[in-house]
N, C-alpha and C positions, 0 to 999 in steps of 0.2 A: 442072298442066305432066307430063309427060316422065319431070323424079327424081323424081317426089311420089305419082303414079299405078301403080307398083305397088306401096309399101305400106312399112309396114315391122316386120319382129316386138316384141313389147313383150309382157314377164311378172314388170312392176311399176310400180307407180303413185305420183309420191307427190300429193297436192291441196295448196297449201296456199290462202291469198286475202288481203288489205290489205280496204278499206272498198270500192274503185268495181270491182275485178276477179278474178277470179281464173287458177290458175293449175296448171297441173295437167302437171305433167312426167312422162313418157311413159317407164323406161326398160328394158333386156334386163342381168338378172341373169347370172350362171356360175360354178360353183363355182367355188370360190379367185381370184376377181379380183372388184373395186370395181366396181359397176353401171357404167354407158354411157345417159346417159339421149338417146335418139337422138330425142326429139323434145317441140317444150316447146310447149304451145297458152297464152295469153288472150285470156280472156272479161272478157262482162263478165258481174255475179252472175243479171241478167234471165236470158242464155243458157246460163249454168252451170245453173241452174234446168232449162230447155227441154232443157232436154243430157240430168238427170236424167230427169226424167218420159219421157222417150222410150227411153233406155235402159232401165230399166223393165221401159217395154210389150213390146221390142222382148225383154227377157230373160223377161217371161213367153209371149209369142207360143210362142219359141226349146222355154222346160218343155214350149207343148203340147205345140209336134204330138214332140220328142224325147227328156224325160225329165226331172228334175228334177239339176239342175247341184249337183254338190261343194262344200260350198266350202270353202274353205284352208282349214288349221288351222296357224298362226302357229307354226313353233315355236318350239319352245321352246332357252330357252339353257342348254347347257353345265351339269351339275351339280342343276340350279334341284328344291323339289320335288314330285310331280303331287298337286295339293287328289285328293282321296278321296270326295269328299258329292259 
């Protein structure tokens, strides 16, 4: 539809599941503001697995063309101790 065609930017996702469905909550996280869910997608386990495989394949293609994607390092809790091993 004209409303969904432009897409929505997201920089965070939460994935949950039940026996018969997967739920993808795509959110926008900005500093000092609560996360805002911009899209929720519900799908079957079979479609979730197909999506995972398609995403893996496309990430591999992307990295072959543009180089390895740097992974996000999770933020540390304030006052936490960093392991030294």
